[in-house]
N, C-alpha and C positions, 0 to 999 in steps of 0.2 A: 493174348491168346489167339490172335488172329481175328477177333471179332471187332474189326474196325479200329484196332488200337486200344480197345477198352480193357481194363483190368479184369481178371478172372474173379467171379463171385462164387456163390454157393459154398461159403466158408463160415465157420464159427470161430470167433476170437474171444478167448477168456483168459484172465489172469486173476490174481488176488484183487487187484484194482487197477484199472487203466487210468492214467493221469489225465488231467484236464486237456493238456496239449496233445497227448497221445490219442484221447478220444476224438478230439476235433480233427486231427490229421487223418485218422482212420475213417471218420465220418465223411470227410470231404472226398476221400478216395472211393468209399463205398457207394456213394450216390450215383456214380457213373460206371460202376462195375457191371459186368455181364452176369446177372444172376442175383442171388440173395446173400447178404452179409449180416450176421448176427453178432453184436457186440455185447458180451456178458460182463457184468461188473464195470460198466462204463461209468465215468464221472457224470454227475448230474448237477453240477454247479450252474448258476443262472447263465453264465457265458456260453456253456455248452447248449443249454436249452435255446438261447437266443440264436445261436448259429444254426441249430436244427430247424427252428422256425423259419429263418431266412431261406434255408435251402428248400424247404417245402414251398415257400412263396415262389421260388425259382423253378419249381416243377419236380423236386425230388419226392420220393415216396419213403417216408420214415414213420415207423410206429414205435410207441413207447417213449416219446419225448418227455423228458423230466423224470425218467426212471433209470435204474441201473441196467436195463436191458433194451437195447435199440435194435430193431429189425429194419433193415434197409433193402428195398427192392431197387436194383439199379435201373436207371433210365438212360436213353441214348444221349440226351442233351439237357442242358438247363437254359433258362432264358433270363434276361436282365430284370432287375427289380430295384425299387427304391426302398431302403430299410433303415430305420433308426436304431442304432446300436444301443444295447442296454447300458445304463450308466455304470461307471466304474466304482463298485462298492469298496474296493481296497483303497483307491485314491481318497474317497470320501472318508473312510475310516481313519486314514492317516491324518487328515486335517483335524478330525475330531480328537485324536490322540494328542496332537499338538496343543489343543485347547485344554485337554485334561492335564497336561504337564505344566503349562505355563499360566493357566487361568485366562479369564476374559469371556467374551461373548461373540459367537459367530453364527452366521446363517449360511447354510449351504443350499444352493439351488441346483436344479437339473440332476437330482439324485432319486434313488428308489429305496425308501426306507423298508419296504416289504422284503427285500432280499438282504437286510442287514441286521436281523434280529439278534444273532449271537454277539455281534460287535456292540450294538446299542445296549443290550442287557448288561454286558460287562462294564461299559462306560457308566451306566447308572449305578452299578455296584461300587464303582470308584468314587462316586459322589458328583458326577456330572449331571446337571439338570438338562433334560432333553425334551423338546417339543417336536412333533413331526406333523407334516402335511402330506398331500399326495405326491409332491415332488420336491419337498424341502425338509431340512432338518435345522433346528436351532439348538445350540448347545451353550450352556453357561457353566463356568467353573469358578468358585470363589473360595476354595479350600485346598489344603494339601491332599493329594489323592489317597484313598483307602486302598491297600493292596488287594489284588484279586488273583486267584489261582486259575490257571488255564490248562486245557488239554486240547491240542489240535486234532481235528478229525475232518472227514469229508463233509460237504454241505448236506444238511443245514447246520452242522456243528461249527465249532470255532475254526476259522480259516487259518491255515499255516502261514499265509501271506500277511497276517496281522500280528503274529506273535512277537516279532522283533520290536514293532512300534509300542505294543503294550508293555514289553519288558523295559523300554526306556522310561515309561511312565511309572512302572513299579519301582524303578531305581530310586525315585525320590518320594515313595509312598511312606505311610506311617508305620509300617511293620514288614513282616516277612511274607513272601509269596512264592509259589511254585508254578513253573511253566513246564509242561511235559509235551514234547514234540513226537508225534506218532506218524507223521507223513513222510518227511524227508530226513535222511541222515545228514550229519554235518551242517545243520542249520542253526548252530549256535556260534557262528564265526564272529558275530557282533558282540558277544559277551566280553571277550578280551578287550575290545575297543571301548566298550562302555566302562569297563574297569579302569582304563587309562584316564577316563574323565572323572574318576572318583567313585564310581558305583561299587557296590559290594555284592558280587554275583559269583556263585560257585556252581560247577556242573557235576552232576551225579548221574552218569549214564545218559539217558535221554531226557533228563529233568534238570532245569536250571533253577537254583534257589537264590532268590534276591532278598537281601536285607536292606530295606530302604534307608537312605541317608538324607540329611536335610538339604545338602547342596552339592552340585557337581561343579567341577572347575575345568577351564579350557585346556585343551591339549591337542597335539597332532594325532589324528586317527586315520585309519585306512578302511575304506568301504570294500566289502567283499562281494556283495550282490545287491540287487535292487532294493529289497526290503531292509537289509542291514543298513544300506545308505540312508533310507528314510528314518530308521531308528536313531542314527547318529545325528541327523539334522535336528530331530526333535530334542535329543540330548544337548546339542549345541545351543538350541534356543533358550534352554533353561539354565545352562552352565554360566558361572561367573568367568569373565575373561574371554579370550579369543580361542 
């Protein structure tokens, strides 16, 4: 707008829900805008909060961090900072799902259990024995998983990025489970691939119904996205054959 190349502020952005990446991109643009930017229905996942805190350390002016309403007063410039990024809760949850599916005993370090409540609660429901510390999680599994029902929603609810991994565990659970996806359309691409491995999963609208089987078998499968890839790796770990 001619203000030294800065973006124009004094705007309000609102939708039903701004995605995590959308919130982060808008936030990074807003901190250097000329004027005020208000983000309504912003994502408040830990990664968004971490980014906002880092931007504040760099000199940004942001109010409402950790909520669905972010108010940003643009500043002319930011300065350098040293910042430790929040641990990846989805990566940690994926390792834990692998243990739930295959059994064993694992200790994860450099994690933050405080931002993983929904994942840890469902793992316990599956039968995983879990101990936690300030920055570590220990998980033990010595039984066939108990099926769990899931419904994805925004943080602090159950993360959409964990539903594929849990579905792989449900595939060999002792009964029937239902997974309802409310965040992204077409996020059941892994179902067909899990069925190639011998899983028994049916899709009804935005819900996948899994009837657990005792054993999966090796097959050639195709990964369609990052989390689908993770679920197929987990399924491959517990399948017979290659």
